[in-house]
N, C-alpha and C positions, 0 to 999 in steps of 0.2 A: 459246222460238227462241233469244231472245238470252241467252248468259250472261258474267259476267265472273267469272274465276279471277285467284288469285295464288299463284305459288311463291315461298315464302320455305326460305333456307338461311343460316343466320348471319344477317348484316346486310344480305344481297342480298337482292332483290324483283324478282320478275319478274310483270306483271301481262299477263293477257291477255282477250282481246275477241272472245269466239266468236259465231258464228253454228252454231247446232247443225241447222241445217233443209240449209244449201247445205256446209258444212263450213271459211267464210271464218274467219281467224284474225289477228291482230293482236298480235304482243306489245312491249310494251315496259319499259324498267327504271328505276321511281320513283328507285331509289338510287344511279342512275349518270346523273346528269344528265336522265331521261327519255329518253334513246336508244332509237330503235325499232331493237329484235332481230329480228324475224321476221314475215313479211307471205306467206299463202298467200291465193289468192280463187281461184275456183272459177267456170268459165264452161262453161253446157252440161255439166255435169257433169264435167269435166275441173279438173284439180289444177293450181293454175299457182303452185307457187314463188317469189316475186319478191325475196323479203330472206331470206337465210341465216341459220337461228337457231343462237345460239353454242351451246357445246359444254357449257357448264357455268358457272356463274357465276364461275371466275376465267377462262376465256377469254374472257368477255363484257367482264368491267372492262379485260383487256390491248388485246383489240381497239380497244376504245372508245378509249382512252389513246394505244397507237400509232398507228392511223390515223383517229381519230374516228368509228368506225362505226356511223351513226346517229345522231350528235350533235346535239345542240340548240346552236346557234351564237349565243350572246349574251354580254354587250352588243356585241361586233363580231363579224362573220362572217369568214374567211379572216383576212390577214396586215395588221398595221399596221407600217410600215416602222420598223426599228431600235427598235421598240416606243413611237417618242414622237409626240404629235401637240399641235396647239393648241387650245383650247377657250377663247371667250371673254377672249382676252387672256394667257391662262397656257399655259402648255407643262407636259405630262404624260408621266411616263415608266412605260411598263406594265411586268410582269413577261416577259422573254424566252422562247421556247422554249427547252428545253434543250441543241436540238441544231443550233439554226437561228437566225440573226441577227434574226429577228422575232418580232412577239408572235403567236399564232396561236389564232383561232378561239376568242376569248373566255375566260371561265372557269366558268359555269354546265354544262360538259358534266359534270364530275364531281360537281357539289354533287348532296344528298340533297332531292330533292323532296318533298311531303306529300300523299297524295292526300285532295281536298278533296269529293269528289263522283263518283257514280257511280248510272249511272242505264241500266236495261234495260226495253223495252218490246218488242211485237211490232213494231218496224219499226227499230231500232237497239241498240247498245251503245253508254256515252257515259263515259269517265272522264275527269276533270280533275286535276290536280295544281298545286302552288304550290310556289316558292321567293321568301323574301324575303332580300333584300341590302339590309346599311347600313352600306357604305362600307369593308369587310374587306381589298380584294384593291390591290395597288400600283397605283399609277396611275389608279384608277378611283372617284374619292370622294365617288361619287354613289349615291344608295338611290333602291332601284327593288324592285317586285315583279313575277312574272311568272307567270304562266298559263298553261299545257299544254291543251288538250282533244282525249284524241283521240277518233273516232267512227264506227265499223262500220257499215253502214246496209243494209239489204235488197237493195239493187240491186247488194251485191259493190262496193264503192267505199268506203274510207276516207278520212278528213279530219283535217287537223291545225293546229288553228287558236292560235295565240301572242296572248295579252293581255300588254301591257307597260305598266304604272303608274311615274308617277315620283311616290315617296312622301317625298322630301326637300323642301328648301327653296330649292335653285337649278334653273335648267335642266340637263336632261343630254343628252348625245349618244348613239346608237347605231346600231347596224346588226343588223339580226334576221334568221335564215337558219338551214340545217338540212344536214346533211350523210349522205344516206341512199346506201348503197350496193347497186346492181339487181345480181340474179345469178340471170338466165332460166335454163329449162333449155336444153341444148345445149351449144354454145361460143360464146363471148358474140360474138366472131371471126364468126359467122354471122349476127348480129344486123344492122339498119340502125338508124342515128340522125337525127331529123329535129327540127330546134331551131326556134325560134318568133322566131329573128331571125338574119339572115347577118350580122350586126358584131359582129366580134372582137376584143377587146382584147386588143393585143401586150404582151407582157412582158419583162422583164430575166432577168437566168440567175436571178435569186434569187426569182424569181415575183411581182415587181412591176410593176403595169402601166407602159409607158413612155410613156402621151398619146399613141400612135398606134392607131387601129384601122386594119382591113382588110376586105373583101368577101368572105365566103365562101358563095355564092350555094348551090354544092351541100348544106349543111348545113341547109337551107330546103328544099331538094326530098326529101334523103334520101340519106344514105352511108353506104357498107359502114362499121365498126365498124373492122374489121381494117384500115383504110385511115388510121385515126387515133391521133393522140398528143398528146391535150389535157391542160391543166390552164389553162384560159382561161375567162375569160368573157365572155356575151355580152348585149347590149343596148343601150341601156336600151329597156326595154317599159313605153311610157307611158300607151299604152292603158287607160281603164278597159276591167275585165272580167275574161278570163281568159287567158292566156297557157297553152300546150299543147307539152311535148317527148315525142316517140313513139320507142319503140324498135317495130321491124316483124322480123318471122323470116320472110323470102320462101316460104322452102320449106313450114315449119307453117302460115304465115298466120296465127301469134297475135302479139298487140298488147300493147303497153304506152303505156298515157296518165299521163303527171306530170304534173298542172296545176298552176299556182299565180295566185293572185288578184294582180293586180296595179293599179294606181292611183297617182294624184300624193301624195296624204298618207297611206297604207296599203295598199302594196304591197311585192308580190316582184317589183319590175321589171329584175331583174338574174337569169341562171340561169348559175353555172359548172359546169362539165364537166369530169371528172377520171377518165384512163385510168389503173388500176393497171401497176405493170411485170408482175405475175402474168397480168392479162387476163384473171379470172376472175370481173370486175365491172366495174359502169361505176356513177362518183360523179355523179347528176346533183343540183346543190344548189339550189333556190330563195334568193336573197338578195334584201334589201330596198336594198343598198348594193354598190358594185364592192367588190373588192379595194382595200385600204389607202383607204378611204372616208372614212377618220377624218384624214386627209389631201388626198386631194385633193376630198373632199367629193361627190363623184359618188353620191348615195342616201342619205349620210350626214342622219338626222333628228335632230329635237332633241324635248323633251318638257319643257313647263314643269311647275311644280310643281302636283300632283295630273291631270294629262294622262294618257291612254290610247291606245293604238292597240292595235288588231288585225289581223293576219297569217295567211292563208289558202294553203295548197296541198292537194292531194289526188292518188290514186290511183286508176286503175280500169284495167280488161282490156275 
């Protein structure tokens, strides 16, 4: 019932987890940071495209590079102000975004991961990829391994599990996250967004949190996306368990749930929401720390040598 396929062109690899019985399909790109490239889920025999497939390998490369489409964000998610941060009394300077004054979204989003495990049975398809880092990037002299496990199950649900391990000899700071863009059928502005937190972090013009939060009650009961213009984080979501972001279509009654595992030590305790200018998709980004967490320390975590942590989120309809 379940199969794993690979589409290869030149140095590009696209991996697909497929349920042949239902038609469910998840595609990701091991050679482009493990980015999520497509998601289709079926309900009651109806096809629901949730994440739009790239047109070809070059288009896939371009959109991950340009807008971090489906990208894995590590060892920091979102922005680090001016690319500078302090850790254990030492200042570090990260490479800046080529067109912006901050460091953006870590640096594994364009790295080549290796497939290390594939499993198919009657209940699921699962593929695990790995990247090993040994201090090559400017401003991050720490060493780590990162594993990403993609899982498609018989309940038409996908799961994304990230395991990060410190393989160096000193403590390592980090924030983990994802940057999926959801593009459900119809006009996005016809959908309603419901968030797990009413606390929104206000930002400066360049997207750095100002230190002030506001209460947005309408977002926890549901707000029409056509009324929203967001590039903001919400939280913190500190309860042990799961937090859920929902997209609803009032007319068709279709819905999408993006859940994230929360917790004090191993949790995506923030969610960032971004509405692109073209209004064709919505980025719902599970993150373990706030924007600029390397400086404000809201959600910044550390790994001792040899220590590992696991983070999880998923999607169902």
